[in-house]
C-alpha positions as CSV (number, residue, x, y, z in Angstrom):
1,M,75.7,98.3,66.0
2,D,74.3,101.0,68.2
3,Q,71.4,102.7,66.4
4,R,72.8,106.1,67.5
5,L,76.0,105.2,65.7
6,E,74.2,104.1,62.6
7,R,72.6,107.6,62.4
8,I,75.8,109.6,62.8
9,L,78.2,107.6,60.6
10,P,76.7,109.0,57.3
11,R,77.6,112.5,58.6
12,V,81.3,111.9,59.2
13,Q,84.4,111.4,57.0
14,K,85.6,107.9,56.4
15,P,83.0,106.0,58.5
16,A,84.9,102.7,57.9
17,R,87.3,104.0,60.6
18,Y,84.6,103.4,63.2
19,T,82.8,100.2,62.2
20,G,85.3,97.4,62.7
21,G,84.4,94.1,61.0
22,E,87.7,93.9,59.0
23,Y,89.0,90.7,57.6
24,R,90.8,88.8,60.3
25,Q,89.7,90.9,63.3
26,I,89.7,88.7,66.4
27,I,86.3,87.9,67.9
28,K,86.0,85.8,71.1
29,D,83.1,84.4,73.1
30,K,82.6,86.7,76.1
31,A,81.6,83.7,78.2
32,E,85.0,82.2,77.7
33,V,86.9,85.4,78.5
34,D,87.8,86.6,82.0
35,L,90.0,89.6,81.1
36,R,89.0,92.2,78.5
37,L,91.7,94.7,77.4
38,A,91.0,97.8,75.3
39,F,94.2,98.5,73.3
40,C,94.1,102.2,72.6
41,F,96.1,104.1,70.0
42,P,95.9,107.8,70.6
43,D,95.6,108.8,67.0
44,I,93.3,108.1,64.1
45,Y,92.6,104.6,62.6
46,E,94.8,105.0,59.5
47,I,97.9,105.8,61.6
48,G,97.2,103.3,64.3
49,M,96.6,100.4,61.9
50,S,99.9,101.2,60.2
51,N,101.8,100.9,63.5
52,I,103.7,97.6,63.4
53,G,104.1,97.5,67.2
54,M,100.3,97.6,67.7
55,R,99.8,94.8,65.2
56,I,102.4,92.6,66.9
57,L,101.0,93.2,70.4
58,Y,97.4,92.8,69.4
59,A,98.1,89.4,68.1
60,T,100.4,88.5,71.0
61,M,97.9,89.3,73.7
62,N,95.1,87.6,71.9
63,Q,97.1,84.4,71.9
64,M,96.5,84.2,75.7
65,P,93.5,81.9,76.6
66,G,90.8,83.8,78.4
67,V,92.1,87.2,77.3
68,W,90.4,89.3,74.6
69,C,92.3,92.4,73.3
70,E,90.2,94.8,71.3
71,R,91.3,97.9,69.3
72,V,90.4,101.5,70.1
73,F,91.4,104.6,68.1
74,A,91.0,108.3,68.6
75,P,88.1,109.6,66.6
76,W,88.6,112.5,64.1
77,G,87.1,115.8,65.2
78,D,83.9,115.4,63.3
79,M,83.2,112.0,64.8
80,E,84.1,113.1,68.3
81,A,81.7,116.0,68.1
82,E,78.9,113.6,66.9
83,M,79.7,111.1,69.6
84,R,79.5,113.7,72.4
85,R,76.4,115.2,70.9
86,A,74.7,111.8,70.8
87,G,76.1,110.6,74.2
88,I,78.1,107.8,72.7
89,P,81.1,106.9,74.8
90,L,84.4,105.7,73.3
91,Y,84.0,102.1,72.2
92,A,86.1,99.1,71.0
93,L,85.9,98.2,67.3
94,E,85.5,94.4,67.8
95,S,82.6,94.3,70.2
96,G,81.3,97.9,70.1
97,D,81.3,97.9,73.9
98,P,82.2,101.0,75.9
99,V,85.9,101.3,76.9
100,S,84.8,101.9,80.5
101,E,83.5,98.3,80.7
102,F,86.9,96.8,80.1
103,D,89.2,95.4,82.8
104,V,92.4,96.9,81.4
105,V,92.8,100.0,79.2
106,A,96.2,100.0,77.6
107,F,97.7,102.9,75.6
108,S,100.4,102.7,73.0
109,L,102.5,105.8,73.8
110,G,105.0,106.2,71.0
111,Y,105.5,110.0,71.0
112,E,104.9,113.0,73.3
113,M,102.4,114.7,70.9
114,A,99.9,111.9,71.8
115,Y,99.7,113.1,75.4
116,P,96.6,115.3,74.9
117,A,94.9,112.6,72.8
118,V,95.3,110.1,75.7
119,L,93.5,112.3,78.1
120,N,90.8,113.2,75.6
121,M,90.2,109.4,75.0
122,L,89.9,108.8,78.7
123,D,87.4,111.6,79.0
124,L,85.4,110.4,76.0
125,A,85.3,107.0,77.6
126,G,84.0,108.4,80.9
127,I,87.0,107.2,82.9
128,P,88.6,109.5,85.5
129,L,91.8,110.9,84.2
130,R,94.0,110.6,87.3
131,S,95.2,107.4,88.7
132,A,94.4,108.6,92.3
133,D,90.7,109.0,91.3
134,R,90.5,105.3,90.2
135,P,90.9,103.4,93.6
136,E,89.6,100.1,92.4
137,L,91.6,97.4,90.5
138,T,89.5,97.9,87.4
139,P,89.7,99.7,85.0
140,L,93.5,99.5,85.2
141,V,95.0,102.2,82.9
142,I,98.4,101.3,81.6
143,A,100.8,102.4,78.9
144,G,103.8,101.3,76.9
145,G,106.0,102.6,74.1
146,T,109.0,104.8,73.6
147,A,107.5,107.9,75.2
148,C,107.3,105.9,78.5
149,S,111.0,106.2,78.8
150,N,110.3,109.7,80.1
151,P,107.3,108.8,82.4
152,E,107.0,111.8,84.6
153,P,104.8,114.0,82.4
154,M,102.1,111.3,82.3
155,A,102.8,109.8,85.7
156,P,99.6,111.2,87.4
157,F,97.4,109.5,84.8
158,F,98.7,105.9,84.4
159,D,98.5,103.2,87.0
160,L,101.4,101.2,85.4
161,M,103.9,101.9,82.6
162,I,106.0,99.4,80.7
163,I,109.6,100.3,79.8
164,G,111.0,98.5,76.7
165,E,109.6,96.0,74.3
166,G,106.2,94.6,75.2
167,E,105.8,91.1,73.7
168,E,106.9,89.3,76.8
169,V,106.3,91.7,79.7
170,N,102.7,92.6,78.5
171,N,101.6,89.0,78.9
172,E,103.4,88.7,82.3
173,V,101.5,91.7,83.6
174,L,98.2,90.4,82.3
175,A,98.8,87.0,83.8
176,L,99.4,88.7,87.2
177,F,96.3,90.8,86.7
178,R,94.1,87.7,86.2
179,Q,95.6,86.2,89.4
180,A,94.7,89.5,91.2
181,Q,91.2,89.5,89.9
182,Q,90.5,85.9,90.9
183,A,92.1,86.3,94.4
184,G,90.3,89.6,95.0
185,W,93.5,91.7,95.5
186,S,93.3,95.4,96.1
187,K,94.8,97.7,93.5
188,T,97.7,98.6,95.7
189,R,98.6,94.9,96.3
190,F,98.5,94.2,92.6
191,L,100.8,97.2,91.8
192,E,103.3,96.3,94.5
193,T,103.6,92.8,93.0
194,A,103.7,94.1,89.4
195,A,106.6,96.4,90.4
196,K,108.8,93.4,90.8
197,I,108.5,92.5,87.1
198,Q,111.4,93.7,85.1
199,G,110.4,96.6,82.8
200,V,107.4,97.6,84.9
201,L,107.2,101.1,86.4
202,I,104.5,102.1,88.9
203,P,104.4,106.0,88.6
204,S,102.5,106.5,92.0
205,F,105.3,104.6,93.8
206,Y,107.8,107.4,93.1
207,V,107.7,110.7,94.9
208,P,109.1,113.6,92.8
209,H,111.4,116.3,94.2
210,W,111.6,119.6,92.2
211,N,114.3,122.2,91.8
212,P,113.4,125.9,92.5
213,D,113.1,126.5,88.7
214,G,110.4,123.8,88.4
215,T,112.6,121.1,86.9
216,L,112.7,117.6,88.3
217,H,115.5,117.0,90.7
218,D,115.0,113.3,91.5
219,L,112.5,110.6,92.5
220,T,112.2,108.7,95.7
221,P,110.9,105.1,95.4
222,T,108.3,103.8,97.8
223,H,106.4,100.6,98.4
224,G,109.5,98.6,97.7
225,A,109.8,99.8,94.1
226,P,113.2,99.6,92.4
227,A,115.3,102.8,92.3
228,R,115.9,102.1,88.6
229,V,113.7,100.2,86.2
230,T,115.5,98.1,83.7
231,K,113.9,98.1,80.2
232,R,112.8,94.8,78.7
233,I,114.2,93.7,75.3
234,I,113.6,90.7,73.1
235,Q,116.9,88.8,72.9
236,D,116.0,86.5,70.0
237,L,113.8,88.0,67.2
238,D,113.6,84.7,65.4
239,A,112.1,83.0,68.5
240,C,109.7,85.9,69.1
241,Y,106.2,85.6,67.8
242,Y,105.4,87.6,64.7
243,P,101.8,87.6,63.3
244,T,101.4,86.1,59.8
245,D,97.6,86.6,59.7
246,P,97.2,90.3,60.5
247,I,93.9,92.3,60.2
248,V,93.4,93.6,56.6
249,P,91.8,97.0,56.9
250,S,88.6,97.7,54.9
251,T,89.7,101.3,54.2
252,E,93.0,102.7,53.0
253,I,95.6,103.3,55.7
254,V,99.0,105.1,55.7
255,H,101.0,101.9,55.2
256,D,98.6,99.9,53.1
257,R,100.8,96.9,52.5
258,V,102.6,94.0,54.2
259,M,105.1,95.3,56.8
260,L,107.9,93.0,57.6
261,E,110.2,93.9,60.5
262,V,113.7,92.9,59.6
263,A,115.6,94.2,62.7
264,R,115.4,96.2,65.9
265,G,117.9,98.7,67.1
266,C,120.4,100.6,65.1
267,T,124.2,100.7,64.7
268,R,124.4,104.4,63.8
269,G,124.2,105.8,67.3
270,C,122.8,109.2,66.3
271,R,122.4,111.2,69.5
272,F,119.3,113.0,68.4
273,C,117.4,109.7,67.7
274,Q,115.3,108.6,70.6
275,A,114.4,105.3,69.0
276,G,118.0,104.5,68.2
277,M,118.9,104.9,71.8
278,L,116.0,103.1,73.3
279,Y,115.9,100.0,71.0
280,R,119.6,99.1,71.6
281,P,121.1,96.6,71.1
282,Q,120.8,96.0,67.4
283,R,119.2,92.6,66.6
284,E,118.3,91.0,63.3
285,R,115.9,88.3,62.1
286,S,117.5,85.6,60.0
287,L,117.2,85.5,56.2
288,E,115.4,82.2,56.5
289,R,112.9,83.5,59.0
290,L,112.2,86.6,57.0
291,T,111.6,84.8,53.7
292,D,109.2,82.4,55.5
293,L,107.3,85.4,57.1
294,A,107.2,87.2,53.8
295,R,105.7,84.2,52.0
296,K,103.1,83.7,54.7
297,L,102.1,87.3,54.9
298,L,101.7,87.8,51.2
299,A,99.6,84.6,51.0
300,S,97.4,85.4,54.0
301,T,96.6,89.1,53.3
302,G,96.3,89.4,49.5
303,Y,98.7,92.3,49.5
304,E,101.1,92.5,46.6
305,E,103.4,95.1,48.2
306,M,105.8,94.8,51.1
307,S,107.9,97.2,53.2
308,L,111.0,96.2,55.0
309,S,110.7,97.8,58.4
310,S,113.5,98.8,60.9
311,L,115.3,101.9,62.1
312,S,118.0,101.4,59.4
313,T,117.0,98.7,56.9
314,G,120.1,99.4,54.8
315,D,122.3,98.1,57.6
316,Y,120.6,94.7,57.5
317,S,123.6,92.3,56.9
318,H,121.7,90.1,54.5
319,L,120.0,92.8,52.5
320,P,121.2,91.6,49.0
321,E,120.1,88.1,49.6
322,L,116.8,89.3,51.1
323,A,116.2,91.5,48.0
324,R,116.7,88.6,45.8
325,A,114.4,86.4,47.9
326,L,111.7,89.1,47.9
327,V,111.8,89.2,44.1
328,E,111.4,85.5,44.1
329,E,108.5,85.7,46.5
330,H,106.6,87.5,43.8
331,G,107.2,84.6,41.4
332,C,110.0,86.5,39.6
333,T,113.7,86.0,39.3
334,L,116.4,88.7,39.2
335,W,117.8,88.7,35.7
336,D,120.2,91.6,35.7
337,V,121.2,94.9,37.3
338,E,122.8,97.8,35.5
339,Y,123.8,101.4,36.5
340,V,124.1,103.6,33.5
341,K,124.1,107.3,32.6
342,E,121.8,108.5,29.8
343,A,121.3,112.1,28.7
344,G,122.9,113.4,31.9
345,T,120.8,111.2,34.3
346,W,121.9,108.1,36.1
347,Y,119.6,105.0,36.0
348,L,119.6,102.0,38.3
349,R,117.8,99.4,36.2
350,I,116.6,96.1,37.7
351,Y,115.5,93.5,35.2
352,I,113.3,90.7,36.4
353,D,111.9,87.7,34.7
354,K,108.9,85.4,35.1
355,E,107.9,82.2,33.3
356,T,104.4,83.5,32.6
357,G,105.6,87.0,31.6
358,V,106.3,90.1,33.7
359,S,103.4,92.5,34.2
360,I,103.3,96.1,35.4
361,D,101.9,94.9,38.7
362,D,104.9,92.6,39.1
363,C,107.3,95.5,38.5
364,E,105.5,97.7,41.0
365,A,105.3,94.9,43.7
366,V,109.1,94.5,43.4
367,S,109.9,98.2,43.1
368,R,108.4,99.3,46.3
369,P,110.3,97.2,48.9
370,L,113.4,97.6,46.8
371,S,113.1,101.4,46.7
372,D,112.6,101.4,50.5
373,A,115.7,99.3,51.1
374,L,117.8,101.5,48.8
375,D,116.6,104.7,50.5
376,E,117.7,103.2,53.8
377,A,121.0,101.9,52.6
378,D,121.8,104.8,50.3
379,P,124.6,102.8,48.6
380,I,124.9,105.1,45.6
381,E,126.3,108.6,45.9
382,G,124.2,111.3,44.1
383,S,120.7,111.1,42.6
384,Y,119.5,108.4,40.2
385,T,116.3,106.9,38.9
386,L,115.3,103.4,39.9
387,E,113.6,101.4,37.1
388,V,112.3,97.9,37.5
389,S,111.2,96.2,34.3
390,S,111.0,92.9,32.4
391,A,114.2,91.6,30.9
392,G,112.4,91.6,27.6
393,A,112.1,89.3,24.6
394,D,115.5,90.6,23.3
395,R,117.2,90.4,26.7
396,V,120.9,90.5,27.1
397,L,122.7,87.3,28.1
398,K,125.5,87.8,30.5
399,K,125.7,85.0,33.1
400,P,126.4,81.3,32.7
401,E,122.9,80.4,33.7
402,H,121.5,82.8,31.0
403,F,123.5,80.9,28.2
404,Q,122.6,77.5,29.7
405,R,118.9,78.4,29.8
406,F,118.7,79.6,26.2
407,C,121.0,77.1,24.6
408,G,119.3,76.1,21.3
409,E,117.6,79.4,20.9
410,E,118.5,82.0,18.2
411,V,120.7,84.8,19.5
412,E,122.5,87.8,18.1
413,V,126.2,88.3,18.9
414,R,127.8,91.7,18.4
415,L,131.5,92.0,18.2
416,Y,133.9,94.8,19.1
417,R,135.6,94.5,15.7
418,P,134.4,93.2,12.4
419,K,135.0,89.5,11.6
420,D,134.8,88.4,8.0
421,G,133.5,91.9,7.2
422,K,130.7,92.2,9.7
423,K,130.1,92.8,13.5
424,D,126.7,91.2,14.0
425,F,126.0,87.5,13.7
426,V,122.6,85.8,14.2
427,G,122.5,82.1,14.7
428,C,121.5,79.2,17.0
429,L,123.3,79.2,20.4
430,T,124.9,75.8,20.7
431,G,127.7,76.3,23.3
432,W,129.2,78.5,25.9
433,A,132.4,77.8,27.9
434,D,134.4,80.3,29.9
435,G,132.9,83.2,28.0
436,D,133.5,81.8,24.5
437,I,130.3,81.5,22.5
438,T,129.5,79.0,19.8
439,L,126.8,79.5,17.2
440,E,125.5,77.4,14.4
441,L,125.4,79.5,11.2
442,N,124.1,77.9,8.0
443,G,124.7,74.5,9.4
444,M,128.3,75.2,10.4
445,P,129.6,76.0,13.9
446,I,131.5,79.2,14.6
447,T,133.1,80.2,17.9
448,F,133.7,83.7,19.2
449,E,136.2,84.3,22.0
450,K,135.2,86.2,25.1
451,K,137.5,89.1,24.3
452,E,135.8,89.5,20.9
453,V,132.2,89.7,22.1
454,A,130.7,93.1,23.0
455,Q,127.1,91.8,23.7
456,T,124.9,88.8,23.2
457,R,121.1,89.0,23.3
458,L,118.1,86.9,22.3
459,Y,116.9,87.4,18.7
460,P,113.2,87.0,18.7
461,R,111.3,86.7,15.4
462,F,107.8,87.9,15.3
C-alpha cells in the first residue's frame, strides 16, 4: 500500500472502503495479463458493492483469460480531499494502481445523478474528460447501464457506450480491443469496427442537430454507424453465467446479504418506470437453477440472509415453490401458515421446523427473503404483521405428513362438542385416515371422526 495512503486512512470515515483485500477479490499476475480494465462505479463503496449488475459483470469479465478487471469506487468527500491534498490519484482496489495506467476505464451508469461523479472520478484519475482530448486507443473510456439509453448528455465524454445488458457484449468489445492492441490499430479504426457490434454506440459518430429552443432535433450517423442501435438482451437467464463465489465485503454495505436475481424485465408496464421499459422482455430463471444458485451462494459466502432480486419479484411464476425451497435451504421445513386476527391486528404466521431445533437466527434468515417477496407480491389486502417462528413443542397437527411423522407420540385432541362428558382427550396417536384420528386411551383404541375434531396438537410432558 502507498505510504501516503497509510497516513491518510486513519483520518477518514470507514477506511475499509479504500483498502481492498476482501475475501474472494480477484488477483491476477500482471505478467499474464494483456488487458487491464478499471471497472468504475460512480458512487461510494457501500452502494457499488450492493449493485448486483456490477457483481455479475466483474465476475464475467474476469473469466476472460488475459483480462484483469478491477474495481474503482468514488471516494467520499473526506477521502477525496485527503487524496487531492496528498497528490494520490484515483486507484483500483485490487492492485492499488492508478486508474490512468489501465487500458480500459469502464463506468456503470445506472442513473443520471451519477453524471457529475463520473467527471469527478476522471479528473481525480488525471484522465482528460472529453473523448476528443484522448486521441490514443488507451485509455479507452466506456460506459454501460440504463442511463446510456439517453446517451447525448454524456456523449462528449465517452468513447463507447453499451446499450442493453452487458454480459455478452462487454466481452465481445474487450476481445475486439485486445485484437486492436495487438495489431496496432488507431482509436478511430477500433471504434469503426466496434460500431458494428449489436448494442454498441459510438457517441462521436453521431452529429447532433438542435432546435432553436436548444432541444435535440436529431442525430446524423457518420463513419458507417447504424442509424438506430439495437439493445442487447440475454435471451436465456439459465444459460447465462451467474457468480456463485462473489466478493464478501470486509465492511458493512447497503445490501449486506446474498442477492439472488430471479428475473429480469417486468410485466406491469408502468410508463414512469425506466427500468421496466428498458429491461423488456420479462424473463425468469428456473426454480431448479435458482435453488442451485441459492445453495452455492449461501455455502460460499457465509451469509445467512438472502434477497430475491428483480423488478417485480412477486410476479415470479414459481414464487411459492421458491419460498419453500429457500426455507429448506436454511435446513428448515415449512410446517404451517396461518392468517389470523388478534386484538384488531392481522398476523401472517409462518411456522418452520428443524430437526436440531429452530433458533432465532433461523427465523430471521427465513423472514428476510420472505418479507421481501411478500412486499413485492402484495398478495394480502391491508396491513398485517409477518411472524416467522418455530412450530413449537406443542405444535398443531393438520397435514397427513404431520400425523404420519408423530404416529406413536402423545397428542391432545380437542372436540367441537363433548364426548362422554369431555372435550379434551390425551393419548397415544395410533392412526389417521381421511381425517379420522385414532388414539390409544388406557390401553383401548378410540376413534374420532374428522367432523368431530376441532384441533389436534402434540402433548409434551416436561
